[in-house]
N, C-alpha and C positions, 0 to 999 in steps of 0.2 A: 347476209346475215348472221347466218348461223356459227360463221369465222371469227366474226368482231365480240372481242372481249366483253364481259356484261360490267354495263356501268349504270352505277347507282345515278338516278338523274338527281340526286339531293345534291350531285356533287356539281351539277351544271346552269349557267346560267343565260340564256338566250335573250341578246339585250337587242332589240327596233328600237332604233330611232326614228322620231314621225315629228313632221310640222305642217298642220292641219289639210292633211291626210289622211282621216280614219277610217273614210272606206277600203282603203289600198292597206292599209294596216290589219285592219279585223279581216280583211282577206285573206294575206297572208297567214294570220296568224290562223285560223278556219280551216286553211288549206293543210297547213302542219297536222291540225288536230282528228283531220278524218282519215290520213294515210297513215300516222304513227302511233300505235300503241300507249307508247310511253308517254305521259304525261310530263315535259321536260317545262319545268320553269322557265317563265318567258316574263321579260322586264322591258315594259316600252319605255323607255327615254322621251316623254314629250318636251319638244323645244320650244315652250312657250307660243302653244296652238291657242285660241281660239276658248273659249267655255263651250261654244256648242260642239267645238270639236272632243271635245275630253269629255263631254256628255254623253258624246258618241262612244267613246272607248270604254269607259266605265258603265254602259251598258252592254256590252259583250257577255257580261257574265259567266267568264270562262274561271274558277276559281284557283287555277295556277298562273294566271296573268296577272301583273303588278303594272299599275300606270305611275311612272313618276313622271309628277308635272316639275316641269321647271320654269326658270325665267329662259328667256329669249339669246343665246348667247354663241348659239353655232353648235351644228353638229360635232365636231372634235369635243368641245366640253361637256355636251350632251355624253356620249360614249363616257368622258372619264368618271361624271358623273353616277352614271349607271353603274362602272364598277368599283366604286366607293360605297353605293346602295347596298350591291349583293356581297355574298361569303363565301360564294363557291371556289372550288379550287380551280376549276375551267370554264372560258365563256367562249361563246359563240358569239358572234357580231352578226348582225343579219339583214340587208335592206331590207325597207317593207315592201319596195316592188317587186316580188319575188311569190313566188309560186311552189308547194310542194307538191310533188306529184308519188313519191313514194318516200320511205322512211330513209333516211339520211345523217341524220344528227348523229348518232352512235358510230357510222362506218368514217366521220368528219374527225370524229374524237377522238379515236380509237388511238391514232401513232401519238397526239398530240398527251393524252392520261399514260401512255404508257412511258412517255418521257424519251421516246425517240426520235423528237422530233421539239423545237422552238413554236411553230406554226403550221398549220394545215387549212388547205382553202378546197375547194373545189375546181379551180382553172386556173392555169398561168396566165400571164399575160406578158405584152411586152412594154419595159416603161421607157420610151422613146425619148422623156425630157433629159435625160441622163447622158453621158456622153464618156464612154461609149454607151449605147443602151445596155439593160439587163433585162434577163427574167425576173419577174415578181409574184406574187398572189394577185388576181383579182380581190377588189376592196368590199362587193357586194355581199360576201358570205365566207366568214375564216374563222377559226378557231386557234386560240390562244390559253396558254394556263395562265392561270393569276401569277405564277414566281416570276415568268418569263416576262408579262407584265409589268409587273414593278421594278423587274431587274434593268429595265431600261425608261422606268419615269413615266410608263404610259403615256398615251395622246400626248403632241405637244399642242398646245391652245392657240399658241401662235398664227397657227393656222387652221382659219374657224371652219372649214367647210372642205378642198380639197388639200391633195394630195398628202394629206392626215397620214392615210392607212402607208402611203408610201414611202412616207420619214419612218413611219414606225419601223416595216420591216426591215427596213435598213440600218438602222439601230440593235433591231434585232440579231443580222448580220454582223455587224460593228460585233456585238455582245460577245456574240458565239464564236469568233474566231479564233481559231486553233483547237475548239471543241472537233471531239471526234463525232458528236449530234447536228445532225443536217436543221441548217437554222429552220428550211419551211419544206412543206411535201407538198404538190396539187394532188389530189384523187380524184382523175375526171370521171366524168359518165352517173355522179349521185343523183339522184332524180329531184332536182329544184332546179328552178326555171328563172333567171334574170329577165324582167318585164324592160328592161333599158332606159334607164334613166328617165323615171317617169315622180320623181322625186326636184332633184337640185333644180335640175333643167324650167320648173313652174314659176323659179323663185324673182320675184324682180328687180335683185340683186345680182342674178348669178353670176354673169360678165364680169363683173365688178369685183365679185370676190374672187373668181377664177382667178384674175390679175393679180390680186394682190397677192393671192397663196401661192403662184405659179415664181412671182417676183422674189419673196420670201426660201421657198423652196431651192430655187435653183442660186441662189446667194450661199444656201447653206449647203448643200452639198455637191455642187460643182468645182468647190475651191476642196472639199475635201477627198475627193477621187481622183 
């Protein structure tokens, strides 16, 4: 971490979406606070949870965490609303089913804040829903600067839950085509762990959402590639 340039925490917002899983969300926040001495501002984008869920989140008592209570409109809308609420130059999107085992935020943000890449993530993945398949960043933890976010008009809310980060990355790639700056970089080995789909897979309408979003995504991108 000594080689990572200093980054003012006031220039960063960590956005964590959640819906009726306050224990998981609180665990994600507390695990980061335990291992990182920098008090990065966190904005929890609550997607229409119950009053009891919101009560538990407010009971966290973390002065550097804000809870944004939103109507239930889908994960993608919650992401966009959280970005609109924040005012920072740099954004980190983090799933609530994650655990931090050491400091990682500054290292993830370094290439983004220095203008070297459009986005940075903790790992790459193979997007097999495109032909041909391509490498992109995993959507459970990634960083982007506000300028890049608005240059591609944010997340597309026509994709309510699935493929919205994939669609976003493809638009970042298009927007940066011909530039000497890389669209994205993966920084493997950062000490943050994904607990593997403990959020969306519990939703009662999960399969219907996946089917609808997949159809929209395929219709858009298979024609453009």
